[in-house]
N, C-alpha and C positions, 0 to 999 in steps of 0.2 A: 524403437528408434533412439539412437544415442544423441547426446548434445552435439557432438562433432558432426553427425549427419544433419542435424537440424540447422547447425551454423552453415554448413555447406549449401543446404537447400536454400537458405535465406539469401546467400550471396548470388544465387541464380535467379531470384525474383526480379521481374521487371519493376521499374520505379512505381508504377501505379499500385501493383500488388504489395510491394514493400510499404507504401504509404498506408494501405488498408491493414496490413499486419501490424504496423506500429500503432494505429488507432485502436485496433482490437486489443493489443497487449496493454496499452495504457488503461483501457476500461477494465480489463481482466485484473490487472495489478491493483487498481483502485478498489475493486470489489473484494479482492483477497485482503487488502489492508483494512477495509471497513469491517470484514468478518473477524479479523484478528483483534481489532479494537473492541468489538462487540463481545467476543469471548473473554477478553481480558477484563472488561468492565464487569461482566457477569460473575467472573471468578474472584473479583476483589483485588486483582493484581494492580488496578489503578487507584485504589482507595488512598494509599499513602501520597501519591502524586496529587490527587484531587485535594487532599487535606492541606498539602503544602501551598498549593495555588490559592485556596480559600484563605489560608492564614496571611499570605502575602497581600491579597486584596484587602483584607481587614486592616493591615498595617498601613496601606496607602490611604484608606478612608479616614483613619483616625489621626 
């Protein structure tokens, strides 16, 4: 199924089904975001960002 076909199918949904799709997609998107953050954290891609945040916190405290 192409994106165009999916878009077309969505336009045909009744309001109740569109609402259910929206809720499902928001949950799906959040899960994908969480998975990406977890992978980035494990790989060390967030280390520099975390170090900067830690440094900024220390500057505020002192």
